[in-house]
VOPAGU-823866 format. One line per 8 residues: number of its first residue (from 0); their letters; for each residue x, y, z of C-alpha. Coordinates in steps of 0.5 Angstrom, whole numbers. Last residue first. Layout:
# residues N
NUM) a) X Y Z; ...
END
This chain:
# residues 580
579) egalerva) -48 -35 -8; -42 -41 -8; -42 -40 -16; -44 -46 -17; -51 -45 -13; -51 -39 -17; -52 -44 -23; -56 -48 -20
571) atlkelke) -61 -43 -18; -60 -40 -27; -61 -47 -29; -69 -48 -25; -71 -42 -27; -68 -44 -35; -72 -50 -34; -78 -46 -31
563) gaeersgg) -79 -41 -37; -77 -46 -42; -83 -50 -39; -87 -44 -40; -86 -43 -48; -87 -50 -48; -83 -56 -51; -77 -52 -47
555) kvgmyfkv) -70 -52 -50; -65 -48 -44; -59 -43 -44; -54 -40 -40; -49 -36 -40; -46 -34 -32; -42 -28 -33; -36 -26 -27
547) kpetgspr) -34 -20 -24; -28 -16 -22; -27 -12 -27; -24 -11 -34; -22 -19 -38; -29 -21 -35; -29 -28 -33; -33 -34 -37
539) iccwndge) -38 -38 -35; -42 -41 -40; -48 -46 -38; -52 -51 -42; -59 -54 -44; -61 -57 -51; -63 -64 -46; -57 -66 -44
531) ldfylvns) -52 -61 -41; -46 -58 -45; -42 -54 -41; -37 -49 -42; -31 -46 -39; -28 -40 -40; -21 -37 -39; -18 -37 -47
523) eplgspte) -14 -40 -51; -16 -40 -59; -21 -44 -62; -20 -52 -63; -23 -54 -58; -17 -60 -58; -21 -67 -56; -21 -71 -50
515) egtgydli) -25 -78 -49; -28 -81 -43; -33 -84 -47; -39 -81 -44; -36 -75 -40; -34 -73 -47; -29 -68 -45; -27 -62 -50
507) rgkkydrf) -19 -59 -49; -15 -53 -51; -13 -52 -44; -16 -45 -43; -22 -47 -47; -25 -52 -42; -31 -55 -46; -34 -62 -41
499) rkvryggi) -39 -65 -45; -45 -69 -44; -46 -66 -36; -52 -69 -33; -58 -64 -32; -61 -64 -25; -59 -56 -25; -52 -58 -26
491) rdppekri) -49 -66 -27; -43 -68 -27; -39 -62 -24; -32 -61 -26; -27 -60 -20; -21 -58 -23; -24 -52 -27; -30 -51 -23
483) rellerik) -24 -50 -17; -20 -46 -22; -26 -42 -25; -28 -39 -17; -20 -37 -14; -20 -33 -21; -26 -30 -19; -24 -29 -11
475) qageqgkr) -17 -27 -13; -21 -21 -17; -25 -20 -11; -20 -19 -7; -17 -13 -12; -23 -11 -11; -30 -12 -11; -34 -18 -12
467) aitclgeq) -39 -18 -18; -43 -24 -21; -47 -24 -28; -52 -29 -28; -54 -28 -35; -60 -32 -39; -63 -35 -45; -69 -39 -47
459) fygykeyl) -71 -43 -53; -78 -46 -54; -76 -51 -61; -76 -51 -68; -82 -51 -71; -86 -49 -66; -81 -44 -63; -80 -41 -70
451) cemqqclt) -88 -41 -71; -89 -36 -65; -83 -32 -67; -87 -31 -74; -92 -30 -70; -90 -24 -66; -86 -21 -71; -94 -20 -75
443) lgqsryya) -96 -24 -79; -101 -24 -86; -97 -26 -91; -95 -19 -94; -93 -17 -86; -89 -23 -86; -86 -19 -91; -86 -12 -89
435) aaeclamv) -82 -15 -82; -77 -19 -86; -75 -12 -89; -75 -9 -83; -71 -14 -79; -66 -14 -85; -66 -6 -86; -66 -5 -78
427) aavadkdr) -60 -10 -78; -56 -7 -84; -55 -1 -80; -53 -5 -73; -47 -7 -76; -44 -12 -72; -37 -12 -75; -33 -14 -82
419) ahtgvlcg) -37 -9 -86; -39 -11 -93; -39 -19 -92; -47 -18 -91; -52 -19 -86; -47 -18 -80; -52 -19 -72; -51 -15 -65
411) yseeygfl) -57 -16 -61; -52 -18 -54; -53 -26 -56; -48 -26 -62; -50 -26 -69; -46 -28 -76; -50 -29 -83; -49 -32 -90
403) fershdqe) -41 -32 -90; -39 -37 -96; -36 -44 -95; -28 -46 -95; -25 -40 -99; -19 -42 -96; -18 -33 -96; -25 -31 -97
395) ffkiqegi) -27 -37 -91; -21 -35 -86; -23 -27 -88; -31 -28 -86; -28 -32 -81; -25 -26 -77; -31 -22 -77; -34 -27 -72
387) ykfgtlte) -28 -27 -68; -29 -19 -67; -36 -20 -66; -34 -23 -59; -35 -29 -55; -30 -35 -58; -34 -37 -65; -38 -43 -66
379) irevgyar) -39 -44 -74; -46 -47 -77; -46 -50 -83; -52 -49 -88; -57 -55 -91; -63 -50 -89; -66 -54 -84; -60 -56 -81
371) aigcsmkg) -58 -49 -80; -65 -47 -77; -63 -53 -72; -57 -50 -70; -59 -43 -69; -65 -44 -64; -58 -45 -60; -58 -39 -57
363) svittvva) -51 -34 -56; -46 -36 -51; -40 -40 -56; -41 -35 -61; -45 -35 -68; -43 -36 -75; -48 -38 -80; -44 -42 -87
355) gnvpiakl) -46 -43 -94; -41 -49 -98; -48 -50 -103; -49 -43 -103; -56 -42 -102; -59 -39 -109; -65 -43 -110; -68 -36 -110
347) erkqsliy) -74 -40 -105; -68 -43 -102; -65 -36 -101; -72 -33 -99; -73 -38 -93; -64 -38 -92; -66 -30 -90; -72 -30 -87
339) eliimgsm) -70 -35 -83; -64 -32 -81; -67 -25 -80; -73 -28 -75; -68 -31 -71; -62 -26 -70; -69 -22 -67; -70 -27 -63
331) ngtfaeye) -63 -28 -61; -61 -21 -59; -67 -21 -54; -74 -19 -57; -79 -15 -52; -86 -15 -53; -91 -9 -55; -97 -10 -52
323) gternkay) -105 -10 -56; -106 -17 -54; -107 -20 -60; -103 -15 -65; -97 -17 -61; -93 -10 -62; -86 -12 -64; -80 -9 -60
315) iglrdadp) -73 -9 -62; -66 -7 -60; -60 -6 -64; -53 -6 -64; -47 -3 -67; -50 4 -68; -45 8 -65; -49 10 -59
307) dtalvida) -53 4 -58; -59 3 -65; -67 2 -61; -72 -1 -65; -80 -1 -65; -85 -5 -69; -91 -4 -72; -92 2 -70
299) dvqgalkl) -99 5 -67; -97 12 -67; -99 14 -60; -97 7 -57; -91 8 -60; -89 15 -58; -89 12 -51; -85 5 -53
291) alafankd) -80 10 -56; -80 14 -50; -79 9 -46; -75 5 -49; -68 5 -46; -71 3 -40; -72 -4 -43; -64 -4 -43
283) epnpysvt) -61 -9 -48; -62 -2 -52; -56 1 -48; -56 8 -47; -56 7 -39; -58 13 -34; -63 14 -41; -66 22 -42
275) pfdgdple) -60 27 -42; -55 22 -46; -49 26 -44; -45 25 -51; -52 29 -55; -52 27 -62; -60 29 -64; -67 25 -64
267) qepvvyih) -67 23 -57; -73 28 -55; -76 27 -63; -77 19 -62; -76 19 -70; -83 16 -73; -81 14 -79; -88 12 -85
259) afglerli) -86 11 -91; -82 6 -91; -80 6 -99; -73 3 -100; -69 9 -100; -73 11 -93; -70 6 -89; -64 6 -92
251) rrvplngt) -64 14 -90; -68 13 -84; -61 8 -81; -56 13 -83; -59 20 -81; -60 17 -74; -56 12 -73; -50 16 -69
243) ghlptyvi) -52 17 -62; -57 21 -58; -61 15 -57; -62 13 -64; -69 13 -63; -74 10 -68; -81 8 -68; -83 4 -74
235) rmdrgqer) -90 4 -78; -93 0 -84; -97 2 -89; -93 4 -95; -87 0 -92; -92 -7 -95; -92 -6 -102; -85 -3 -103
227) itephivl) -82 -7 -98; -85 -12 -103; -81 -9 -108; -77 -10 -105; -76 -17 -104; -68 -20 -102; -65 -13 -100; -57 -15 -100
219) krleemya) -56 -10 -105; -59 -4 -102; -53 -5 -96; -47 -4 -101; -51 1 -104; -52 5 -97; -44 5 -96; -42 8 -102
211) ddietgvv) -47 12 -101; -44 14 -94; -37 14 -97; -38 19 -101; -42 22 -96; -36 24 -92; -28 23 -91; -23 29 -89
203) qylggaqa) -15 28 -91; -9 28 -88; -3 26 -89; -3 31 -95; 3 35 -94; -2 41 -94; -8 37 -89; -2 34 -84
195) eeqemtrt) 1 42 -84; -5 45 -84; -7 40 -78; -1 41 -73; 3 36 -71; 4 30 -66; 9 25 -64; 9 21 -57
187) qgfdtian) 16 20 -53; 14 25 -49; 8 21 -46; 13 16 -43; 13 9 -42; 12 8 -50; 13 0 -50; 7 -2 -47
179) vegiiekd) 3 1 -53; 8 -3 -58; 7 -10 -54; -1 -9 -55; 1 -8 -62; 4 -15 -62; -2 -18 -57; -7 -16 -62
171) rpatiqag) -3 -18 -68; -3 -25 -65; -9 -26 -64; -15 -21 -67; -15 -14 -69; -23 -12 -70; -25 -14 -76; -25 -9 -83
163) dewyvkyg) -20 -14 -86; -14 -8 -86; -14 -8 -78; -19 -5 -73; -17 -2 -67; -22 1 -62; -21 7 -57; -26 9 -52
155) nyeppnhs) -31 13 -47; -34 13 -41; -37 18 -38; -43 18 -41; -45 10 -39; -43 5 -44; -47 3 -49; -41 4 -54
147) atvvigai) -36 7 -51; -32 10 -58; -27 12 -63; -26 8 -69; -19 7 -71; -18 3 -77; -12 0 -80; -8 -2 -87
139) cklhrlaf) -13 2 -92; -16 0 -98; -20 6 -98; -27 1 -98; -23 -3 -93; -22 2 -88; -29 5 -90; -33 0 -88
131) slmptprl) -31 -3 -81; -32 5 -81; -38 5 -83; -41 -1 -79; -37 4 -72; -43 8 -73; -41 16 -76; -40 23 -73
123) sefiyvri) -37 29 -78; -32 30 -82; -29 22 -83; -22 22 -81; -17 19 -87; -10 19 -84; -3 18 -88; 1 16 -84
115) gnaalcla) 8 20 -84; 9 19 -76; 7 26 -75; 1 24 -79; -1 18 -74; 0 23 -68; -5 27 -72; -10 23 -74
107) aekafeps) -11 21 -66; -11 27 -63; -17 29 -68; -20 22 -67; -19 24 -59; -22 31 -60; -28 28 -64; -31 23 -58
99) mrrsdfai) -29 29 -53; -36 27 -50; -39 22 -53; -43 23 -60; -38 17 -64; -32 18 -68; -29 15 -75; -22 14 -77
91) avgreegq) -18 11 -83; -11 9 -83; -6 9 -89; -4 5 -95; 2 10 -95; 4 7 -88; 3 1 -87; 11 -1 -88
83) nkriynal) 9 -7 -83; 14 -4 -79; 11 3 -80; 5 0 -78; 8 -3 -71; 10 4 -69; 3 9 -72; -1 3 -67
75) gqtakrvt) 5 4 -61; 4 12 -62; -4 12 -62; -4 8 -57; 1 15 -52; -4 19 -56; -11 17 -54; -7 16 -47
67) yvnmrntg) -5 23 -47; -11 26 -51; -16 24 -44; -19 18 -43; -17 15 -35; -12 11 -32; -6 15 -32; -10 22 -30
59) aglvgrlg) -13 26 -32; -21 25 -34; -26 21 -38; -27 15 -35; -25 8 -39; -24 4 -45; -18 3 -49; -16 -2 -55
51) gtgfeldr) -20 -8 -57; -14 -14 -55; -13 -9 -48; -9 -3 -48; -10 -3 -41; -10 5 -38; -4 6 -33; -5 4 -26
43) yfrdtlea) -5 8 -19; -6 14 -23; -13 16 -24; -15 11 -18; -10 14 -13; -12 21 -15; -19 20 -14; -18 17 -7
35) engelarl) -13 22 -3; -17 28 -5; -12 32 -2; -12 37 -8; -17 35 -13; -17 41 -16; -9 41 -17; -11 34 -22
27) eaktgedf) -16 39 -26; -13 44 -27; -5 41 -29; -10 38 -34; -13 45 -37; -4 48 -36; -3 43 -41; 1 37 -41
19) vpselwlr) 8 35 -43; 12 41 -41; 13 37 -34; 11 39 -26; 3 38 -26; 4 30 -30; 11 29 -26; 7 30 -20
11) creavqkk) 1 25 -21; 6 21 -23; 10 21 -16; 5 21 -12; 1 15 -15; 8 11 -14; 9 13 -7; 2 11 -5
3) meam) 2 4 -10; 10 3 -5; 6 5 2; -1 0 0
END
């Protein structure tokens, strides 16, 4: 403890005295004099550049998001790009509506330019998937998007993408982390004036030309434009961008396809990094829909849509015309609506490729197993995180083994098409609305179609249980919990017999029936997974950034009621396994 106090004091002194840091930063720190707890939190460590980039609370200090930590991350990335001779190919940069997002994007651009690396920076805020598209469209070596996704307003973040359009994965992620960690002095970072960078051709502003190209790619994905034109005249859609980046692109694509009645929640239409109307700008949170559902009731909307601030996640409600109520769809449910629609219509058109593949994560819903079998396509699982889904598209293109049809994860993200290599809520809105229009032409609401899927494939339900432990002691307890379960895995959970135990840290799958061990086939990760009898399962995954552990669960029942009872029983068993 004494050593930490000494370290914090020395780091704070350096920031107050060094000419590297501006007066505004120093004034912010001086105002905290005597607040030992706050200063400790700001300086006890460096803000970690993880496998996806940075994410943290805004403010002065080594453990905060600020222009200096952004420069440090960018200098490390620049050093890596230079080692890979990527200066001329350049880097695309986008940013969302959060506090300091434009400033951080500009700082990153000028740092890269000062290192002789060409940058293409958007003129104003854009969704994350558009960055993924842009860097491939411009043939860049890398991309950066400044966003903290759906985190509270005091956060911001910084995600790095590589030339394939996906977030960085192994081994490149660790190589870039190594370069960032090698920057031990903020004075090692470079920057330059924007005018000088522009004069040298190193700083290029992009905008509508990318928007137009992106929209053109989305339009190519439409299966039944005539149905949209027919049904779109009467369908009523309520949409909220939750003060984020989705407003313009979502409205544009829906309007251009022929949806005539789009009602945007006026209180949440404009970008605002304070997110004043929501405590948590996440479409997974039902509270984020309060204003949208109020508007939906007023206009008798068929569907209600919300995208998160960087427009890569989509949440939906649909009106049940029998009850008059709006029903929430989970990420798994909306994903299955889109997947069934795509595959059923492609089969009608005889357009399903013989090597077609659906890609999902190990913790996402399992209804896709039945759907994939029904249409003769392969279902591939990856580790948690959409970057692994995007990575699969790269592998498919490299070895020509499969053709990507759809990717989804349980956390309200999916990808239709290969124009981007990250989840794309703009494309998801388009696909979901097209599906709604088609089923409307068949006399079905989305709620009725979801019931059809349950009856056809089984009543699947999924749950998530998060257990938090505070501080360093809590982190140690979580490590001990994982090791305890790893060393003594149960043979039954919630009354369900364990069929297979997957330990992704050791890279093995143990078959309880035969005793045979086989490789997991996925990268090393501290994740435990139990395949249970009856198409049930659970998965244990610690958070990479907080002292939390997540328990994912899934069940299959013969009815909605039975599935609910099974999930409740399994959740209780998982809590018991965790010592709760």
